[in-house]
C-alpha positions as CSV (number, residue, x, y, z in Angstrom):
1,X,92.6,8.7,185.1
2,X,91.5,6.4,187.9
3,X,91.7,7.6,191.5
4,X,94.1,6.1,194.0
5,X,92.5,3.5,196.2
6,X,93.2,5.6,199.3
7,X,91.3,8.6,197.8
8,X,88.4,6.4,196.7
9,X,88.1,5.0,200.2
10,X,88.3,8.4,201.8
11,X,85.6,9.8,199.5
12,X,83.3,6.9,200.4
13,X,83.9,7.5,204.1
14,X,83.3,11.3,203.6
15,X,80.0,10.6,202.0
16,X,79.1,8.5,205.0
17,X,79.8,11.5,207.2
18,X,83.1,10.4,208.7
19,X,84.8,13.6,209.9
20,X,88.2,11.9,210.2
21,X,88.1,10.9,206.6
22,X,87.3,14.5,205.6
23,X,90.2,15.7,207.8
24,X,92.6,13.3,206.0
25,X,91.3,14.4,202.6
26,X,92.0,18.0,203.6
27,X,95.5,17.1,204.8
28,X,96.3,15.4,201.5
29,X,95.3,18.4,199.3
30,X,95.9,21.4,201.6
31,X,99.5,22.2,200.4
32,X,98.6,22.0,196.7
33,X,95.5,24.0,197.0
34,X,97.2,26.7,199.1
35,X,100.0,26.8,196.5
36,X,97.5,27.2,193.8
37,X,95.8,30.1,195.5
38,X,99.1,31.7,196.5
39,X,100.4,31.6,192.9
40,X,97.3,33.3,191.7
41,X,97.1,36.0,194.5
42,X,100.6,36.4,195.8
43,X,99.0,37.0,199.2
44,X,99.2,34.6,202.1
45,X,96.2,36.0,203.9
46,X,93.9,35.8,200.8
47,X,95.3,32.4,200.0
48,X,94.4,31.1,203.5
49,X,90.9,32.6,203.2
50,X,90.4,31.0,199.9
51,X,91.6,27.7,201.2
52,X,89.2,27.9,204.2
53,X,86.4,28.7,201.8
54,X,87.4,25.8,199.6
55,X,87.2,23.3,202.5
56,X,83.9,24.7,203.6
57,X,82.6,24.2,200.1
58,X,84.1,20.7,200.1
59,X,82.2,19.9,203.3
60,X,79.0,21.1,201.8
61,X,79.4,19.4,198.4
62,X,81.3,16.1,199.1
63,X,78.1,14.1,198.9
64,X,77.4,15.4,195.4
65,X,80.7,14.1,194.0
66,X,79.7,11.4,191.6
67,X,83.0,10.0,190.6
68,X,85.6,10.8,188.0
69,X,88.7,12.7,188.9
70,X,88.5,14.1,192.4
71,X,91.4,16.4,191.8
72,X,89.7,17.9,188.8
73,X,86.5,18.3,190.7
74,X,88.3,19.9,193.7
75,X,90.3,22.3,191.5
76,X,87.2,23.3,189.6
77,X,85.6,24.4,192.9
78,X,88.9,26.2,193.7
79,X,88.9,27.9,190.3
80,X,85.3,29.0,190.8
81,X,86.1,30.4,194.2
82,X,89.0,32.4,192.8
83,X,86.9,33.8,190.0
84,X,84.1,34.7,192.5
85,X,86.7,36.6,194.5
86,X,87.9,38.4,191.4
87,X,84.3,39.4,190.5
88,X,83.7,40.7,194.1
89,X,87.0,42.6,194.0
90,X,85.9,44.1,190.6
91,X,82.6,45.2,192.0
92,X,84.3,46.7,195.1
93,X,86.8,48.5,192.9
94,X,84.0,50.0,190.8
95,X,82.2,51.3,193.9
96,X,85.4,52.8,195.2
97,X,86.1,54.5,191.9
98,X,82.6,55.9,191.8
99,X,82.7,57.2,195.3
100,X,86.2,58.7,195.2
101,X,86.4,59.5,191.5
102,X,90.1,58.7,191.4
103,X,92.2,57.3,188.6
104,X,92.6,53.6,188.4
105,X,94.7,52.1,191.2
106,X,96.8,50.2,188.7
107,X,98.2,53.4,187.1
108,X,101.0,53.6,189.7
109,X,104.4,53.2,188.0
110,X,105.8,49.7,188.4
111,X,108.1,49.5,191.4
112,X,111.7,48.4,190.8
113,X,112.0,44.6,191.2
114,X,115.3,43.2,192.2
115,X,114.4,39.7,193.1
116,X,114.8,36.0,192.4
117,X,113.5,34.2,189.4
118,X,110.5,33.0,191.4
119,X,109.6,36.6,192.4
120,X,109.9,37.7,188.7
121,X,107.6,34.8,187.8
122,X,105.1,35.9,190.4
123,X,105.3,39.4,189.1
124,X,104.7,38.3,185.6
125,X,101.7,36.2,186.6
126,X,100.1,39.3,188.2
127,X,100.6,41.2,184.9
128,X,98.6,38.6,182.9
129,X,94.9,38.7,182.9
130,X,93.4,36.6,185.7
131,X,92.1,33.8,183.5
132,X,95.4,33.3,181.7
133,X,97.3,33.3,184.9
134,X,94.9,30.8,186.4
135,X,95.3,28.5,183.4
136,X,99.1,28.6,183.6
137,X,99.1,27.9,187.3
138,X,96.6,25.0,186.9
139,X,98.7,23.6,184.0
140,X,102.2,23.8,185.5
141,X,101.6,24.0,189.3
142,X,98.4,21.9,189.4
143,X,99.7,19.5,186.8
144,X,96.5,19.4,184.9
145,X,96.5,18.3,181.2
146,X,95.2,20.7,178.5
147,X,92.3,18.3,178.0
148,X,91.4,18.6,181.7
149,X,91.7,22.3,181.7
150,X,89.5,22.7,178.6
151,X,86.9,20.4,180.3
152,X,87.1,22.5,183.5
153,X,86.5,25.7,181.4
154,X,83.9,24.1,179.1
155,X,85.8,25.4,176.1
156,X,87.5,23.7,173.1
157,X,91.0,22.4,173.8
158,X,92.4,24.6,171.1
159,X,91.2,27.7,172.9
160,X,92.8,26.6,176.1
161,X,96.1,25.8,174.3
162,X,96.1,29.2,172.6
163,X,95.4,31.0,175.9
164,X,98.2,29.2,177.7
165,X,100.6,29.6,174.8
166,X,100.0,33.4,174.5
167,X,100.3,33.7,178.3
168,X,103.6,31.9,178.4
169,X,104.9,34.0,175.5
170,X,104.0,37.2,177.4
171,X,105.6,35.8,180.6
172,X,108.8,35.0,178.7
173,X,109.0,38.5,177.1
174,X,108.4,40.2,180.5
175,X,111.0,38.0,182.3
176,X,113.6,38.6,179.6
177,X,113.2,42.3,179.7
178,X,116.0,44.1,181.6
179,X,114.8,46.3,184.4
180,X,114.5,49.7,182.7
181,X,115.4,51.6,185.9
182,X,118.7,49.7,186.2
183,X,119.5,50.6,182.6
184,X,118.9,54.3,183.2
185,X,121.3,54.4,186.2
186,X,124.1,52.7,184.3
């Protein structure tokens, strides 16, 4: 996939240190990157923090971009930031559990969800493991091919296909399940 001429020109200008070019590049990708983070986290504040971190990382690493797909490169950095945040959250959770000796936070009963299809999708994504949710968001929201995803993950394309397929199957099952609480009251 060849880059659009505007992107190639902006990247050349960024490598020369032109702050206006970097600003324009940020403008072009801010909505997609924010949407990517929001679909994974479901939280505006966290998504904004991740977006800020992404553009700080972009500022640091733009000169190391050696060609190829800029979007793939950018979303690989975004994916790494998200996974770093998950690892950090995991470590914090473990410390909290050790100090307070409480049961897992996720053991709360699921709250009743009476929402739109988009809300049910968001809920379903949060029920998937983080890696599968990320692959689905990159595939369908980020519009990356399975080949690009497998390259980003450094794994065989069959593994990527299998993870996405299983994740979509689980999402479908969850979204088709009637709300148990509603059934009990009727």
